[in-house]
C-alpha positions as CSV (number, residue, x, y, z in Angstrom):
1,M,-31.3,25.9,-9.4
2,A,-32.1,25.4,-13.2
3,F,-30.4,26.2,-16.3
4,S,-32.3,28.2,-18.9
5,P,-32.2,26.7,-22.2
6,Q,-31.2,30.2,-23.3
7,D,-28.1,30.4,-20.8
8,P,-24.9,30.6,-22.9
9,V,-23.3,27.9,-20.5
10,V,-25.5,25.2,-22.3
11,G,-26.9,27.0,-25.3
12,N,-26.0,29.4,-28.2
13,A,-28.1,32.1,-27.2
14,T,-26.3,35.6,-26.0
15,T,-29.0,36.3,-23.4
16,T,-29.3,34.9,-19.7
17,S,-31.9,35.2,-17.4
18,S,-32.6,36.7,-14.2
19,L,-31.8,33.4,-12.6
20,A,-28.1,33.4,-11.3
21,V,-25.8,31.2,-12.9
22,S,-24.4,29.9,-9.5
23,N,-27.7,28.5,-8.7
24,S,-27.9,26.4,-12.1
25,L,-24.5,24.8,-11.8
26,Y,-26.2,21.7,-10.7
27,G,-27.8,21.2,-14.0
28,N,-24.5,21.5,-15.9
29,L,-22.8,19.0,-13.3
30,S,-25.8,16.4,-13.4
31,M,-24.7,16.0,-17.3
32,T,-21.3,14.5,-16.1
33,R,-20.1,10.9,-15.2
34,E,-20.1,12.3,-11.7
35,R,-23.8,13.1,-11.5
36,F,-24.5,10.6,-8.5
37,S,-21.5,12.3,-6.7
38,S,-22.9,15.5,-7.1
39,V,-26.1,14.4,-5.5
40,Y,-24.2,13.1,-2.3
41,L,-22.9,16.6,-1.8
42,E,-26.3,17.8,-0.7
43,Q,-26.0,15.3,2.2
44,P,-22.3,14.8,2.6
45,K,-22.2,13.4,6.0
46,Y,-25.3,11.3,5.8
47,N,-24.4,9.6,2.5
48,V,-21.4,7.6,3.9
49,L,-22.2,4.0,2.9
50,S,-23.2,5.1,-0.7
51,Q,-20.0,7.3,-1.3
52,I,-17.8,4.3,0.2
53,I,-19.5,1.9,-2.6
54,D,-18.7,4.4,-5.4
55,L,-15.1,4.9,-4.1
56,I,-14.6,1.1,-4.4
57,G,-15.5,1.1,-8.1
58,P,-18.0,2.7,-10.6
59,S,-21.3,1.6,-11.2
60,K,-21.7,-1.1,-13.9
61,Q,-24.3,-1.2,-16.7
62,L,-26.7,-4.4,-16.8
63,D,-29.1,-5.1,-19.7
64,Q,-31.6,-6.6,-17.2
65,R,-32.4,-5.6,-13.6
66,R,-31.8,-9.0,-12.1
67,F,-27.8,-9.9,-11.6
68,E,-26.4,-12.7,-10.1
69,R,-23.0,-14.2,-9.4
70,S,-21.9,-17.8,-8.8
71,R,-19.7,-19.1,-6.1
72,M,-18.1,-22.3,-5.3
73,G,-17.9,-21.9,-1.8
74,Q,-15.7,-24.8,-0.3
75,T,-14.1,-27.3,-2.4
76,G,-12.8,-29.6,0.9
77,I,-14.6,-32.4,1.8
78,A,-15.9,-32.7,5.0
79,V,-18.9,-34.5,6.8
80,T,-20.2,-34.1,10.5
81,L,-22.1,-37.2,11.4
82,A,-25.6,-36.4,12.7
83,S,-27.6,-38.7,14.5
84,A,-29.7,-39.3,11.2
85,D,-26.7,-39.8,9.2
86,V,-25.4,-42.9,10.9
87,N,-27.2,-46.3,10.2
88,D,-24.3,-48.6,11.6
89,V,-20.7,-48.5,12.7
90,S,-19.0,-51.8,12.6
91,V,-15.5,-53.4,12.7
92,S,-14.3,-56.6,11.1
93,G,-10.9,-57.9,9.8
94,G,-8.9,-54.7,11.0
95,E,-11.6,-52.3,8.9
96,I,-14.1,-50.0,10.1
97,T,-17.6,-49.9,8.0
98,L,-19.5,-46.8,8.0
99,T,-22.9,-47.2,6.7
100,L,-24.7,-43.8,6.1
101,D,-28.3,-43.1,5.5
102,T,-27.9,-41.9,2.0
103,E,-25.5,-42.8,-0.9
104,A,-24.9,-39.1,-1.7
105,K,-23.3,-38.7,1.6
106,A,-20.9,-41.5,1.1
107,K,-19.6,-40.5,-2.3
108,G,-17.6,-37.9,-0.9
109,F,-15.0,-40.5,0.3
110,R,-13.1,-42.0,-2.5
111,L,-10.8,-45.0,-2.6
112,G,-7.2,-43.7,-1.3
113,D,-8.5,-40.9,0.5
114,V,-6.8,-40.0,4.0
115,V,-9.3,-38.8,6.4
116,R,-9.0,-37.1,9.8
117,V,-11.5,-37.3,12.7
118,V,-11.0,-35.9,16.3
119,T,-12.2,-37.5,19.2
120,S,-11.8,-35.9,22.9
121,G,-9.1,-33.6,21.4
122,V,-7.2,-36.5,20.0
123,A,-7.0,-36.6,16.2
124,Y,-6.9,-40.2,14.4
125,Q,-6.2,-41.0,10.5
126,Y,-7.7,-43.4,8.3
127,Y,-7.5,-44.3,4.8
128,V,-10.5,-45.5,2.5
129,T,-10.2,-49.2,1.7
130,Q,-13.4,-49.5,-0.3
131,E,-15.4,-46.5,-1.5
132,S,-19.1,-46.1,-1.7
133,A,-21.0,-49.1,-2.4
134,S,-24.5,-47.9,-1.9
135,S,-24.1,-45.9,1.4
136,V,-21.2,-48.2,2.8
137,V,-17.6,-46.7,3.1
138,K,-14.9,-48.7,4.6
139,F,-11.5,-47.4,6.4
140,K,-8.6,-48.7,7.7
141,S,-6.4,-46.8,10.4
142,L,-2.8,-45.6,9.5
143,G,-1.7,-47.0,12.8
144,Q,-2.8,-50.4,11.9
145,T,0.2,-53.0,11.7
146,E,0.4,-55.7,9.5
147,A,0.2,-57.9,12.4
148,G,-3.3,-56.6,13.2
149,V,-4.3,-54.3,16.2
150,A,-7.3,-54.6,17.5
151,I,-9.4,-51.7,16.6
152,S,-12.6,-52.2,18.4
153,A,-12.4,-48.9,20.1
154,A,-12.4,-47.2,16.8
155,T,-16.2,-47.2,16.4
156,A,-16.2,-44.5,18.9
157,H,-14.2,-42.4,16.6
158,F,-17.1,-41.9,14.3
159,A,-19.9,-41.4,16.6
160,V,-22.6,-38.7,16.1
161,G,-21.2,-35.2,16.3
162,T,-17.8,-36.2,14.8
163,T,-16.3,-34.4,11.5
164,I,-14.6,-36.5,9.1
165,T,-12.4,-34.5,6.9
166,V,-10.6,-35.5,3.7
167,L,-6.9,-34.5,4.0
168,F,-5.5,-35.8,1.0
169,D,-4.9,-39.0,-1.3
170,S,-2.7,-42.2,-0.6
171,H,-2.2,-44.8,-3.1
172,E,0.2,-48.0,-3.0
173,N,3.6,-47.6,-4.0
174,D,3.9,-50.0,-6.8
175,F,1.4,-50.8,-9.6
176,S,-0.8,-48.1,-8.6
177,V,-3.8,-48.4,-10.9
178,D,-7.0,-47.1,-9.3
179,D,-8.1,-44.1,-10.5
180,K,-9.9,-41.5,-8.6
181,K,-13.5,-41.2,-8.9
182,P,-14.5,-37.8,-10.2
183,L,-16.4,-35.5,-8.2
184,F,-18.7,-32.7,-9.6
185,Y,-19.1,-29.3,-8.6
186,T,-22.1,-27.3,-9.2
187,P,-21.5,-23.7,-8.2
188,S,-24.3,-21.9,-6.2
189,S,-25.6,-18.4,-7.2
190,R,-26.7,-15.4,-5.3
191,H,-28.6,-12.6,-6.9
192,N,-30.0,-9.1,-6.3
193,F,-32.2,-6.5,-8.3
194,T,-32.0,-3.2,-9.5
195,G,-35.2,-0.8,-8.4
196,V,-36.3,2.2,-9.7
197,S,-36.1,5.4,-7.0
198,R,-37.1,8.8,-8.1
199,D,-38.3,12.2,-6.8
200,S,-39.6,15.3,-8.2
201,V,-40.3,19.0,-7.4
202,H,-42.9,21.3,-9.1
203,I,-42.4,25.1,-9.0
204,S,-45.1,27.4,-10.2
205,R,-45.0,30.5,-12.1
206,D,-46.7,32.2,-9.2
207,A,-43.8,31.1,-6.6
208,L,-41.4,32.4,-9.1
209,H,-42.7,35.9,-9.1
210,R,-44.2,36.1,-5.6
211,G,-41.8,37.9,-3.3
212,T,-41.0,36.4,0.1
213,Y,-39.4,37.3,3.4
214,E,-37.5,33.9,3.3
215,L,-34.7,34.0,0.8
216,W,-32.3,31.5,-0.5
217,D,-29.0,32.3,-2.0
218,G,-30.0,35.7,-2.6
219,K,-33.4,34.9,-4.6
220,Y,-37.0,33.9,-3.3
221,W,-37.6,30.7,-1.5
222,A,-38.8,29.0,-4.6
223,F,-35.2,28.4,-5.8
224,A,-34.5,26.4,-2.6
225,Q,-37.3,23.6,-3.7
226,E,-35.0,21.9,-6.2
227,K,-32.2,21.5,-3.9
228,L,-34.2,20.6,-1.0
229,M,-35.8,17.8,-3.6
230,R,-32.0,16.6,-4.0
231,M,-31.3,16.7,-0.3
232,R,-34.5,14.4,0.4
233,F,-33.6,12.1,-2.6
234,S,-29.8,11.7,-1.5
235,K,-31.0,10.8,2.2
236,Q,-33.3,8.3,0.9
237,Y,-31.1,6.7,-1.3
238,E,-28.6,6.1,1.5
239,Q,-31.5,4.5,3.5
240,K,-32.3,2.1,0.6
241,I,-28.4,1.1,0.2
242,L,-28.6,0.4,3.8
243,L,-32.0,-1.2,4.7
244,A,-33.8,-2.2,1.8
245,D,-35.0,-5.9,1.4
246,R,-35.0,-7.9,-1.9
247,F,-38.3,-8.0,-3.6
248,A,-39.7,-8.5,-6.6
249,S,-43.5,-8.6,-7.7
250,L,-45.0,-9.8,-10.7
251,E,-47.8,-9.0,-12.7
252,S,-50.4,-11.5,-12.8
253,N,-51.4,-11.6,-16.4
254,N,-47.7,-11.9,-18.2
255,A,-45.4,-12.5,-15.5
256,I,-43.2,-9.5,-15.8
257,E,-41.5,-8.3,-12.8
258,N,-43.2,-4.7,-12.5
259,R,-41.4,-3.6,-9.0
260,T,-38.2,-4.8,-8.0
261,V,-36.1,-3.7,-5.0
262,G,-32.5,-4.5,-4.5
263,G,-31.5,-5.9,-1.0
264,G,-29.3,-3.5,0.7
265,V,-26.1,-3.9,2.7
266,L,-27.7,-5.0,6.1
267,W,-29.8,-7.6,4.1
268,F,-26.8,-9.2,2.4
269,I,-25.2,-9.5,6.0
270,E,-28.1,-10.6,7.7
271,N,-29.0,-13.3,5.2
272,Y,-25.4,-14.4,4.1
273,G,-22.9,-12.6,6.4
274,Q,-22.2,-12.8,10.0
275,V,-24.3,-11.1,12.8
276,F,-22.5,-10.4,16.1
277,N,-25.6,-9.9,18.6
278,K,-24.4,-7.9,22.0
279,S,-26.8,-7.7,24.6
280,T,-24.3,-5.9,27.0
281,D,-22.1,-2.5,26.6
282,F,-19.2,-2.5,24.2
283,D,-15.7,-4.1,25.1
284,L,-12.6,-3.9,23.2
285,D,-12.3,-7.5,22.8
286,D,-15.7,-7.4,20.8
287,I,-13.7,-6.0,17.9
288,N,-10.6,-8.3,18.5
289,D,-13.2,-11.3,18.1
290,I,-14.9,-9.9,14.9
291,V,-11.5,-9.1,13.4
292,Y,-10.4,-12.6,14.2
293,N,-13.7,-14.1,12.7
294,I,-13.4,-12.2,9.4
295,L,-9.5,-13.4,9.2
296,T,-10.7,-16.9,9.4
297,I,-13.2,-16.5,6.7
298,A,-11.2,-14.2,4.4
299,A,-8.3,-16.7,3.4
300,T,-6.9,-14.0,0.8
301,G,-5.8,-12.1,3.7
302,T,-7.4,-8.9,4.9
303,S,-5.6,-6.0,5.2
304,E,-8.3,-3.1,6.3
305,V,-11.7,-3.3,7.9
306,T,-13.7,-0.2,7.9
307,V,-16.2,0.2,10.7
308,L,-19.3,2.3,10.1
309,C,-20.7,2.9,13.5
310,G,-23.4,5.2,15.5
311,A,-21.7,7.6,17.8
312,Y,-22.1,5.9,21.1
313,F,-20.1,2.9,19.7
314,L,-17.4,5.3,18.6
315,K,-17.4,6.8,21.7
316,R,-17.1,3.6,23.7
317,F,-14.4,2.5,21.4
318,Q,-12.5,5.6,22.1
319,E,-12.9,5.4,25.7
320,E,-11.6,1.6,25.8
321,A,-8.9,2.6,23.5
322,A,-7.7,5.6,25.6
323,N,-8.0,3.6,29.0
324,K,-6.0,0.6,27.9
325,F,-3.5,1.6,25.3
326,I,-2.9,5.3,25.0
327,Q,0.0,6.2,26.9
328,Y,1.6,9.2,25.3
329,V,0.2,12.2,23.5
330,G,0.9,13.4,20.2
331,T,2.4,11.1,17.4
332,A,4.2,8.7,19.5
333,N,1.1,7.5,21.3
334,T,0.4,3.5,21.6
335,I,-2.6,3.7,19.5
336,G,-3.9,5.7,16.1
337,G,-0.5,7.5,15.5
338,S,-0.9,11.1,14.0
339,S,-5.0,10.3,13.7
340,I,-5.2,10.9,17.5
341,R,-6.7,14.4,18.6
342,G,-6.9,13.9,22.6
343,I,-9.0,10.6,22.9
344,S,-10.5,10.9,19.5
345,A,-8.8,7.4,17.8
346,Y,-10.0,6.6,14.7
347,E,-7.7,3.6,13.6
348,Y,-7.1,0.5,15.6
349,N,-4.5,-2.5,14.6
350,V,-5.2,-6.0,15.6
351,L,-3.8,-9.1,14.1
352,G,-2.1,-7.3,11.4
353,V,-5.5,-5.6,10.4
354,S,-6.0,-1.8,10.1
355,V,-9.4,-1.0,11.5
356,K,-10.6,2.3,10.8
357,F,-13.8,4.0,12.2
358,V,-16.1,6.5,10.4
359,H,-19.1,7.8,12.4
360,Y,-22.3,6.9,10.6
361,P,-25.1,9.5,11.2
362,A,-27.7,6.9,9.9
363,F,-27.3,5.0,13.2
364,D,-28.1,7.9,15.0
365,D,-31.2,8.9,13.1
366,P,-34.2,8.6,15.5
367,K,-36.8,8.8,12.4
368,L,-34.8,5.4,11.4
369,F,-34.1,3.8,14.6
370,P,-36.5,5.2,17.2
371,E,-35.7,2.5,19.8
372,V,-34.1,3.6,23.2
373,S,-31.8,1.6,25.3
374,T,-32.6,2.3,29.1
375,A,-29.6,0.0,30.0
376,L,-27.1,2.4,28.2
377,G,-28.6,5.6,29.9
378,G,-31.5,6.5,27.3
379,I,-29.4,6.5,24.2
380,Q,-30.9,5.2,20.9
381,K,-29.9,1.3,20.7
382,Q,-28.9,1.6,16.9
383,S,-26.1,4.2,18.2
384,A,-24.5,1.5,19.7
385,S,-24.2,-0.6,16.7
386,A,-22.0,-1.0,14.0
387,I,-21.2,-2.4,10.6
388,F,-17.6,-4.1,9.9
389,L,-16.9,-3.9,6.2
390,D,-13.8,-5.9,4.8
391,M,-12.5,-3.8,2.1
392,S,-10.0,-6.1,0.6
393,S,-10.8,-7.6,-3.0
394,V,-12.5,-10.6,-3.4
395,E,-11.2,-13.7,-5.9
396,G,-13.9,-14.7,-8.5
397,T,-14.0,-16.8,-11.8
398,D,-13.1,-13.2,-13.4
399,G,-10.2,-12.4,-11.3
400,L,-10.2,-10.1,-8.2
401,L,-13.6,-8.3,-7.7
402,P,-14.3,-5.7,-5.2
403,G,-16.1,-6.6,-2.0
404,I,-19.1,-4.4,-2.9
405,E,-20.4,-3.8,-6.4
406,K,-23.1,-1.3,-7.8
407,Y,-24.9,-2.0,-11.0
408,H,-27.5,0.3,-12.7
409,Y,-29.9,-0.7,-15.5
410,G,-30.1,1.5,-18.5
411,D,-27.6,3.7,-20.2
412,Q,-27.3,6.0,-17.3
413,E,-26.5,5.6,-13.5
414,M,-28.8,8.7,-12.8
415,Y,-31.5,10.6,-14.9
416,Y,-32.0,14.2,-14.0
417,N,-34.2,16.4,-16.3
418,Y,-36.4,19.5,-16.3
419,V,-39.9,19.7,-17.8
420,P,-41.2,22.9,-18.8
421,G,-44.8,23.9,-18.7
422,M,-46.3,27.0,-19.5
423,I,-43.2,28.8,-18.5
424,G,-39.7,27.7,-19.1
425,L,-36.8,27.0,-16.5
426,N,-36.2,30.7,-16.1
427,S,-39.9,31.6,-16.1
428,A,-39.4,33.0,-19.7
429,A,-40.4,31.1,-22.7
430,P,-40.9,27.2,-22.4
431,S,-38.7,26.4,-25.0
432,N,-36.2,28.0,-27.3
433,T,-37.7,25.7,-30.4
434,V,-40.1,28.0,-32.3
435,Q,-42.1,27.2,-35.3
436,G,-43.8,30.5,-36.3
437,S,-44.9,32.3,-33.5
438,Y,-45.6,29.3,-31.3
439,N,-43.3,28.2,-28.5
440,L,-43.4,24.4,-27.6
441,A,-44.0,23.3,-24.1
442,A,-43.7,19.9,-22.6
443,S,-46.9,20.2,-20.6
444,S,-50.0,22.6,-19.6
445,K,-48.8,23.3,-16.1
446,D,-48.5,26.7,-15.3
447,G,-44.9,26.4,-13.8
448,F,-42.0,23.6,-14.5
449,S,-40.8,20.6,-13.0
450,A,-37.4,18.8,-12.1
451,H,-37.3,15.1,-12.0
452,I,-34.7,12.6,-10.6
453,M,-34.3,9.1,-11.2
454,C,-32.3,6.0,-10.9
455,D,-32.6,2.2,-11.5
456,D,-29.6,0.6,-9.6
457,G,-28.6,-1.9,-6.9
458,I,-25.5,-3.2,-5.0
459,F,-23.8,-6.8,-4.8
460,M,-21.8,-7.8,-1.9
461,N,-19.6,-10.6,-3.3
462,A,-18.5,-12.1,-0.2
463,P,-20.9,-10.8,2.6
464,E,-19.8,-13.6,5.0
465,R,-16.4,-11.4,5.4
466,H,-18.7,-8.6,6.6
467,V,-20.2,-8.4,10.3
468,Y,-23.2,-6.4,11.4
469,Y,-22.7,-5.5,15.3
470,K,-26.0,-5.4,16.7
471,Y,-26.7,-4.2,20.3
472,T,-29.6,-6.2,21.4
473,G,-29.9,-5.1,25.0
474,A,-32.5,-3.4,27.2
């Protein structure tokens, strides 16, 4: 419950209240750097995602509510020709002249560049003989001989839908004097906000003194109210981290953002990551395909993927794993090793990646996701969904970064305080500060209050490496 200001654990007085110290330990724990973790203990099985983010790395302090990171994306040069891009393709004197609709699209090709185009499964290579003059680029085939070979068919190589990829540079062997035209890159940036979340409880003097049949930890039910408030805050915090949409509103008179909400994990993945829509029941090949997609994007080498999944998804994975792979019992089985208990497989390895499964109770919460699937026998649809999180680090301008970062605005990650009214935290004097014969009260309320608040948000540094497996069937 709450500490009295006269409890010897936090003060200098020698007397304690009738409130058991064991009920007050949270007040002491909330003063440590692990204060957020102590809140999660109220809902340890529900707050899976927020605890994982805390384990990845500590929250970082900000001096403003908006935070962003720049990203370069791909520095390779490739152009896929659309119908609106190509004004003309012609052949003259053994050269192909490609006229694009804008100069900006042509500037990516520079003198000496060797490019590759693939047509009908066959790859052809050309080099640039004249770089962009207005919107015109000229190419010559690397297969072109000095005697001159007819290349009239090459116009088909630059048809609509073809991707032209720059492979490398090639210049003359002797007296090469042509400089490479510089290319300038401007990084793009993504941003998110921190947002204020808070909750409160008010306990009256009457509730503290009035006897109740329902007890909590040996005391009257009033003492349960603060714990229930922390449980409520903990659950809502998990829902914010998962489901919040990025939002900011401005005050009309001074253009100050007076309410901000940071986008959650699903917001990042749905806007910048991969969404795997599945209209039929789960198949083990779904996991293989998703891990393959993650590997093709994460060039740094992914070694571990954590899957937060609903109970139905986990059930179907274990059934598929048992039917296809588990041949022996105990630690010698063909999947999962010592993690197997019956058919309860929680780890799967494919393409050198360890895929670990964690049941995510939020996906089975009917208040969050009430829609029911008729095709899957009346289960909640969201129970058949999952989030695939690539747990590897991300390479950034500041070195390696965690895949998911947490930020907070202000000097503390979480604020937790008590406000005495006409009574104190132990129903005695409101304050141990006495001037003359007067006690100081913080409010005129006939009771006291407890308040919890945080101003924080998350940032996914490479959301394209995470996948939302979303069941979309009936």
